[in-house]
Residue, then its C-alpha position, 0 to 999 in steps of 0.5 A: m500499500r505504501r508503494f502505491a501511495q508513493i507512486a500516486l504522489l509522484a504522478w500527482l506531482s508530475a501532473l502539477t509540474g507539467a501543468a505549471f509550464a504548459f499554457d495556451n497562449g492563443q495557439y489552441e483557439n481554433v480547437p473544436p469544443d469537442i476536441r477541447a473537452w476530450f483533452k480536458g477530460v482524459v484521466a490516466p487509469n490511476g485517476v490523475p488527470c492528464c491535464d489539457i490540450a497544451d500538455g498533450h503532444r500528438t506523436e507517432y508510436d510503435f509497438r515492440g515486445g508487447a509495449y508501446w514505444v513513443p519518440i520524446e525529444g528525439e529518444w524512443m522511450p517505453v510507455p509504462d503500462h499505468a500511463i496507457i488509456r484505452d477507454r476514452g476514445n481518440p477523436v484526433g486520430e493520432a496518438v497523444v502522449w503526456y509527459v513531464h520533466h522531473r529531476g533530469g528525466i522524463i515521466i510519461s503520465c498518459f498515452v492514448p493510441a491512435d486507435a483507442v476505442 
């Protein structure tokens, strides 16, 4: 139980850290309301919100050895199982990954594959 609490705290702090640096300075004003609502409503399987449209990055992805992999800042990284969201659909038609920089590393908090249903 203690390990779960530590992971939940880390995920929550990561979400807050990412939200602090991402913001909409007008580049998302032409996004349809249904797409904007989808981005605002995506929640990781552990219950942590993925944040907003400014935090999600449309991405390519690969499936290797039973795991999703995404390129982040030029490096391919495995997506942790706890970050994969399969039950929210995907109205943008491209995979979306949410990640934050934390203590010199990158933490993937959420990932929605292009074919999520």
